[in-house]
C-alpha positions as CSV (number, residue, x, y, z in Angstrom):
1,M,7.5,-17.3,-5.2
2,N,5.9,-18.0,-1.9
3,A,4.0,-15.6,0.4
4,K,7.2,-14.7,2.4
5,E,9.0,-13.9,-0.9
6,V,6.1,-11.7,-2.0
7,V,6.1,-9.7,1.2
8,A,9.9,-9.3,1.1
9,R,9.7,-8.1,-2.5
10,L,6.9,-5.7,-1.7
11,K,9.0,-4.3,1.2
12,E,11.9,-3.7,-1.1
13,E,10.1,-2.4,-4.2
14,L,7.7,-0.1,-2.3
15,R,10.4,1.0,0.2
16,L,8.2,-0.2,3.2
17,P,10.7,-1.9,5.4
18,N,8.1,-2.4,8.2
19,F,5.4,-3.7,6.0
20,V,3.5,-6.7,7.4
21,G,1.0,-8.0,5.0
22,N,-1.4,-10.9,5.2
23,V,-0.6,-12.7,2.0
24,Q,-2.3,-16.0,1.2
25,E,0.1,-18.9,1.5
26,K,0.4,-20.2,-2.1
27,E,2.8,-20.1,-5.0
28,Y,2.7,-16.7,-6.9
29,S,3.5,-16.2,-10.5
30,E,4.9,-12.9,-11.7
31,E,1.4,-12.0,-12.9
32,D,0.0,-12.9,-9.4
33,Y,2.6,-10.7,-7.7
34,Q,2.0,-7.7,-10.0
35,Q,-1.8,-8.0,-9.2
36,V,-1.1,-8.1,-5.4
37,K,1.2,-5.1,-5.8
38,K,-1.4,-3.2,-7.8
39,D,-4.2,-4.0,-5.3
40,L,-2.0,-2.9,-2.4
41,L,-1.2,0.4,-4.1
42,K,-4.9,1.0,-5.0
43,Y,-5.9,0.3,-1.4
44,Y,-3.3,2.8,-0.2
45,E,-4.5,5.4,-2.7
46,D,-8.2,4.8,-1.8
47,Y,-8.0,4.6,2.0
48,V,-4.8,6.2,3.1
49,G,-3.3,8.5,0.5
50,N,-6.2,10.8,0.0
51,L,-6.8,12.1,3.6
52,E,-7.9,15.5,2.2
53,G,-10.9,13.7,0.8
54,Y,-12.0,12.9,4.3
55,F,-11.4,16.3,5.7
56,P,-12.7,18.7,3.1
57,G,-11.5,22.3,3.4
58,T,-8.5,21.4,5.5
59,D,-6.3,23.1,2.9
60,M,-8.1,26.4,3.7
61,I,-7.3,26.3,7.5
62,E,-4.7,28.9,8.4
63,N,-2.5,28.9,11.4
64,K,-3.7,32.0,13.3
65,D,-1.1,32.4,16.0
Protein backbone atom coordinates (compact mmCIF):
# COMPACT_ATOMS: atom_id res chain seq x y z
CA MET A 1 0.00 0.00 0.00
CA ASN A 2 1.16 3.56 -0.58
CA ALA A 3 1.27 6.49 1.86
CA LYS A 4 -2.27 7.67 1.03
CA GLU A 5 -3.64 4.18 1.66
CA VAL A 6 -1.77 4.01 4.98
CA VAL A 7 -3.32 7.31 6.12
CA ALA A 8 -6.79 6.22 4.96
CA ARG A 9 -6.48 2.94 6.84
CA LEU A 10 -5.26 4.67 10.00
CA LYS A 11 -8.22 7.05 9.82
CA GLU A 12 -10.61 4.14 9.59
CA GLU A 13 -9.03 1.75 12.10
CA LEU A 14 -8.29 4.39 14.73
CA ARG A 15 -11.55 6.27 14.15
CA LEU A 16 -9.72 9.52 13.43
CA PRO A 17 -11.55 10.94 10.41
CA ASN A 18 -9.60 14.22 10.54
CA PHE A 19 -6.17 12.62 10.92
CA VAL A 20 -3.53 14.22 8.73
CA GLY A 21 -0.23 12.42 8.98
CA ASN A 22 3.11 12.90 7.33
CA VAL A 23 3.77 9.41 6.08
CA GLN A 24 6.84 8.79 3.98
CA GLU A 25 5.99 8.23 0.33
CA LYS A 26 6.91 4.57 -0.30
CA GLU A 27 5.30 1.16 -0.57
CA TYR A 28 4.29 -0.31 2.80
CA SER A 29 4.00 -3.98 3.63
CA GLU A 30 1.51 -5.13 6.26
CA GLU A 31 4.41 -5.32 8.71
CA ASP A 32 5.44 -1.74 7.87
CA TYR A 33 1.86 -0.56 8.35
CA GLN A 34 1.55 -2.27 11.74
CA GLN A 35 4.80 -0.58 12.85
CA VAL A 36 3.53 2.86 11.75
CA LYS A 37 0.29 2.24 13.64
CA LYS A 38 2.15 1.05 16.74
CA ASP A 39 4.46 4.10 16.64
CA LEU A 40 1.50 6.46 16.26
CA LEU A 41 -0.32 4.90 19.22
CA LYS A 42 2.84 5.08 21.35
CA TYR A 43 3.33 8.73 20.42
CA TYR A 44 -0.26 9.48 21.44
CA GLU A 45 0.14 7.62 24.72
CA ASP A 46 3.46 9.31 25.54
CA TYR A 47 2.68 12.88 24.50
CA VAL A 48 -1.09 13.35 24.41
CA GLY A 49 -2.91 10.64 26.32
CA ASN A 50 -1.30 11.15 29.70
CA LEU A 51 -1.92 14.82 30.42
CA GLU A 52 -2.25 14.12 34.13
CA GLY A 53 1.47 13.36 34.10
CA TYR A 54 2.14 16.95 33.06
CA PHE A 55 -0.17 18.43 35.69
CA PRO A 56 0.43 16.44 38.87
CA GLY A 57 -2.26 16.81 41.48
CA THR A 58 -4.95 17.96 39.09
CA ASP A 59 -7.09 15.06 40.20
CA MET A 60 -7.17 16.65 43.67
CA ILE A 61 -8.52 20.03 42.54
CA GLU A 62 -12.11 20.50 43.62
CA ASN A 63 -14.62 22.92 42.19
CA LYS A 64 -15.26 25.31 45.11
CA ASP A 65 -18.23 27.32 43.83
